[in-house]
N, C-alpha and C positions, 0 to 999 in steps of 0.2 A: 355503568363505569364512566368516570370522567377524570380528567387531569386536574389535579389540585396544586401541584408544586413542581417547579423546574429548578434544578441546581446545575451550575457550571463549576467545575472543580479542576484546579491544576496545582502542581507543586514546583517549588524552585529547583529541586533536584532533576526534574525532567521538564525543562522550561517550555518546551514546544508541544507537549501532550496536554490535551484537555478532555475531561470526561463530562458527560451530561447524564444526570439522573432525573427521570421523570416519574413523579409519584401519582398514584391514583387514589380515589376515595375508598377503594376496597383494600388498600394496603400494599399494592404491588409497586415495585420500583424497577423501571426499565433503565438499562445502561447503554450509553453510546459513547463514542470517542471520535476525536479528530486530532490533527497534528498541524502545528504552526500557528503563530500569533494568537494564543488563547485569549488575550484580553479583547482583541478585535472580534473574534468569534463569539465570545461571551456577550459582547455588546449587541451583536446582531440578534442573538437568541433572546436576550432580556428586553431590548428596546423595540424589537420588531415582532419576533415570533411568539413571545409570551401571550400577547393579546389574541393571536390566532389560535392558540392551543388551550389555554386555561379554561376550564369549564366544559370542554368538549370531550367526546368519546375518542380515546386513543386508537381504537380499532379502525377508524376511518382513515387509514394510512394514505391511500391514494389521494383523497381529498386534501389531507394536510399537506402532502408533498406539493400538490398543484397550487394550493393557497400560498405556501411559503415561496415557492419558485416564482409564481406570478407577481408577488409583492416585490421581491428584490430585483427581478428581471426588469422592472420598470426603470431601474437605475443601472442595471448591469449585474449579472448573476455570478460571475466567476470570482474566485478568491475566497475571502472570509465568508461570504454569503453561502457559497456551495459547501464549504466545510461545516457551517452551522446546520444547513439542511441535512447533511450526511450524518452528523452526530445525533440529531433529533430523530431522524428516520430509523436508525439502528435501535435507538431506545424504544421507539414505538413498536417495532417488530418484537423486541424482547418482551414488552408488556403483553402483547397479544399471545405470544408463545406461552408465557406463564399463565395467562388467563385460561387458555384452552388446554394446558397440560402437554403441549406438543413442542418439539424442537422447531426452530425456524425453518430448517430444510423441509420439514413436513408441511409447514404452512405454505411454502413455495410450490409444493406439488410432489414432494418426496425426493428420494435420492436416485441419482443415476449410477452411483457407486457408493460403497461404504467406507472407502478411504482414498486418499489422493497422494501421489508422490510429492516429495519436497525437494527444493534445493536450498543450499545454505548461502546466504549473503554474508560475505566474510568480513564482518565488522568485529572490532574489539570492544569488550566491556568486562569490567571486573577481572576475574581470573582467566577468562577466555580471550586469548590474544590472536584471533584469526587474522585480523587486518595486519598486525605487526609481522606475522609470519610471511604472508605473501608479499607485503610491501618491502620487506627486507631481503627478498630474493629467494624465499623458501616455500614457494607456492606448491612445488611437488611434494614437499614434506607435509604441508597442510592437506593436500589432496589425499595422501595416504591415511592421515588421521581421520578425515571425514569418511573414507571408505571403511575403515575399521569400526566406525560407529554407525554403519549402515546407510550413510548419506551418499547418494550416487550422482549428485549434481551440485555445482558451486558457481558463485558469481563473484567476479573481481572487476576492478576498474583501472587497468594499468596505464591508461593514457591521460587520465586527469592531471597527473603530476606535471605534465608538460604544457598545460593550458595556461591562459592568462589569469593571474591570481588577483583577488581583491586584498591588497596588503595593508590598507589603512583601517580595516575594520577591527573592532575590539570585541572581546568576549571569548568564551570557551570554545566556540565553534569556528573561530577564525584564527589564521587563514584556513579556509576550507577548500580543498583541491577540487571539490565537485561544484563549487559556486564561482562564477566569474563570466566575463564577457566571452563572446564567441572567438575561438582561435582560428587564425587564417594561415598558419605555417607550422609544420611539424617536420623537423629535420630527419634525415635518414637514420642518424645515430639514435635519436629519441624514439623513432619508430621501432628500431631494433630492440631498444631497451624495454619498450612496452610489450613487444611480442615475446621477449625472453621469459616473461612470467607465464605465458600460455605454453611456450615451448617446454619449460621446466616441468609443467604438469604432464604433458604428453610423454616426455622422456621418462618420467618417474612411474606413472601408472598407465600409460598408453591410453586406450579408449575406454577404460573401465569407469571413468567419470565424465559426466557432461560438463561443459564449460560455457557459462554465459558471460559475455563481456558487456559491462555497463559503460555508457558514454556520457551520461549526465548532461547531454546537449552542449558539449564543450567545443564542438568543431563545426566549421562550415562544410558545404557539400564536397568541395575538392579534397579537403583533408579526410573527411569521412570516407570517401571513396578509396583513398590511399590506404586507410586503416583496414577497410573491409577486404581489399585485395590481399593485403599482407596476412590477414587471418584465414584466408580461404584454405590453405593447406592443412589447417589444424582441426577442421571438422567441429567448429564450435556450435553450441546449441542455438545461440542467437547473438546478434549485435543489437544492443538496447539503447534507444534514445540517443543516438550518436550526434544528431542535429536537433535543433529546436523543432517541436512538433506543430508549429503554427503554420507550416507550409506543406500541405500534403503533396503538392506537385514535386517539391524537392525530394521528398521521401520516395515518391514513385520513380524519379530519375535514379536515385541511389539503388533502389530495389532492382531496376532493370539492368544495372551495371555490376551486380555481384550475385553470387550464388549463396551468400551468407543469409540465413533467415533474419529478417528485421522485426524487432519487438518494439511496439509503440502503443500508448505511452501514458504513464501515470499522471502527467501534467495536463492531460486533456480533461475538460470538465463537461459532463452531461453527454447525452446521446448525440447532440447536435455537432459537437466537435468530432466525435468518432464516426459519424455518418460520412463526412468528407473523406476521412482517412480510408475508410473501407471502400467507398464507391470509386475512389481514384486509384485503387490497387496499390496503395502506398505502404502496406504492412503485411507481414506473414503471420504475426502473432499479435493479438490484441491484449493490452495490459491496462485495465482500469484500476484505480485505487478507490476502493469502496467507500472510504471515509473522506474522500475529497470530491468525488465525481457525482455525489447525490445519494449515497447510501444504498441500501439493499434494493429499494424500489427502482431507482434509476439504473443501477448496475445490472439488474436482471434484464432490462431492456437493451442495454449495450451488448450483453452476452447473446441475446436473441438476434440482434443485428449481425453480430459476427458469425453466428451459426448459419444465418441465411446465406452468407457468402462462403461457407465451409471453412471458416477460420477458427483456430483454437484460441482459447482464452487462458491467460495466466494472471491471477490477481496479484497486484503489487502489495507488499507489506514489509516495510522496514520502519514501522510506525509505532505500534503498541499492541498490548495483549487483546483488547476488545476488538480492534481492527482485524487481528488474526482470527479470532473466533468467528466474527461475522463473515469474513471472506471465506473461511472454510465451509460454513453453511452453504454459501453460494457455490463453491467449487464441488461440493458433494452433490448439489442439485443439478447444475447445468449439464447438458449432454456433451458440450465441447470443451470441457476443462482439460488442460494439458498438464500443469504442474503448479505447485503452490510455493511462493516465496516464504522462507522463514529465516530467522537469525538466531542461531543457537546461543550466541552470547547473550541475547535478550531473554529467550524463553527459559534458559537455565539460570538467568540472573535476575534482573530487576522486575520482570513480569511477575515473579512469585511474590514480590513485595506489595503489589497493588491490587491483584485480583485473587479471588478465593479458590479457584480451581486451576490446575495446570492443564494445558491442552495436551491431549494424548498423542505422542510421537513415538514410533517404534519402527526400527529397521528401515528408516528412510521414508516412512509413510505417516500420513496424518489422518486421524479419524476424529469422530465426535461421539460422546455418549448420548443416549436417548434421554436427554434432560430437557425440561421445558425452557423455551426461549433460547437465549444465547447459550446457557449452560454454565455461566460464571457471573460473578458480581464483584463490585468494588469492595475491597476490605474496609470495614468501618474504621480501622485504625488510621487509614489515610486521612480521614476527616479530622483527626486529632494531631496530625503532624504539626510541628512548629512552622514549617515552611508552606503550609497549605493556603490556598486562596479559594474562597467559595462565594459565589454570588447566587442570589435566590430571587425568584419571582413566585408568588403564590396568590391564590384566590382571595385570601383574607386581606391582603394589603393592596389590592388593585381597584 
């Protein structure tokens, strides 16, 4: 078996998602995904990785990972380079699963559990208006609806609205409350407004639902500490990425000054970034994003590192359908899995338009079928969309 063709695919409707399809000479097609700047990621794959992959056996995954990482690390690995490695790596695992007839979780060593609990990141898309509900002050009503649908945990980001905004950006994602410079002041009035969203949930449903509070790295250590102290009476599940994750000592100071569990961080790339975070006692919950931090190969090592320090893992996913499938394989496998992020606005919406299979979610739990590889594939009609972009490298033209 050898790799004969590599495709990178994205569509204008979802401008930050990119899929990788890797073809083999025996007709298998492995599927990977990443998120953000698809043209840059595509350039890395075709200009750098294609020469390392084409004509080689896709089952030598560890070798391919090390070859890709070593090549880009000569110039610095984080960013588009790590996203490219992640997407390729997932596609390679998918191929090997299809070739052996086994799900990826079996290739990893089997399952520690047959299903994993989920939380809902409260984003709006299509007919599902979860973000609008809580942002408009109806977070308790949203919590009730989630519980009626068997979902027992939710995530909101009530303090982003008070951060420093990038107001001169153009495009459908701007102004984006989650993106902007670090904030150094939060008034008491704004603090109370942010807390009111959490308070409404507790008043409406009590402790029946878990609440995660996302920070999107919008605040400095002083404000983050202020927010953490204000949240303490509400028994939240975690406070996530409230400051930038590039200073583990700052997180350690925050952790020492609050009883709120700290969850860090999807923005960290590779095991090397997580090592410092774990060794400096800077986090209570480790959150890698599998399609950013190095794919299945690297994320398994990050999870093992966390397990060595008796820390739970929750995989980040507010990204795309392939990322969710891949992360679920990981979460079913690792012993220290805590809970899996999902977005019902997405898996009940646009995910159905791009992949062939829906991921099984029932009563607040996520499972996977005993299907070879990932268990889903890119719909062929995606390739025929008028807004599709597809770049190709193959053996015939190299």
